[in-house]
C-alpha positions, 0 to 999 in steps of 0.5 A: 378560630381567630382572624388574622389581619393583613399585618399579621396580628391575631385577633380574638377575644379569649376568656375573661380571667381574674388575673389580679386581687388587692385591698385598697390601703390608706397608704394609697390614698390621694389628697382628697381621700379616695385611691390615687388613680396612679395607684390603680393605674399600676394595679391594672397594668400588673393584671394585664401583664399576666396574661401578656406573660403568658401569651409570649411565654416569657419576659414582656414590657408595657409599651403602651396604655391605649385607653384608660378610664377611671369610672368610679372612685375606690375607697380605702378598704375596697377589694379590688379585682382586675380581669383580663382579656387576650384581645390580639396578638401581633408578631412581637405584641400582646393586646390586653383589655383590663377591668377593675372592679371594686368591692365594698361591704355595706353591711355584713350580708351586703356587698356591692361591686362595681366597675371602677376602671378599664384599660387596654394596654399594649405589652411587647415580647423581649429577648434575653438582651431586652429586645423586641423577639417574636412571639411565636417563633421566626416562621410566623 
């Protein structure tokens, strides 16, 4: 059972889920030939929003990237998989942990998989006017 903090935030570790997968392309590189960090940040944001939208049962907006660590470079052709997990749910917000992994073929029979980044993102649930709204109704 999740724990509820004094501010109403419900803290729990939901299941880690594959929420986004994409191949890194040449157009996504920086001057050094590695995949541009901003591109990866965008993919991580999209991946985290999948669970935030589901938890909020509607529209959300990213309000904070609490932490983003670039751990290893991504190369053109790597398959980038993002795994997301809801960390906590507040009155209007959802905090999501995302891990990005890159898979690359070293040979026809050998594939390497490596953690390349992780992040904690905060999303806020929005109403039809684009204003924050309670996630689980006014009574909670």
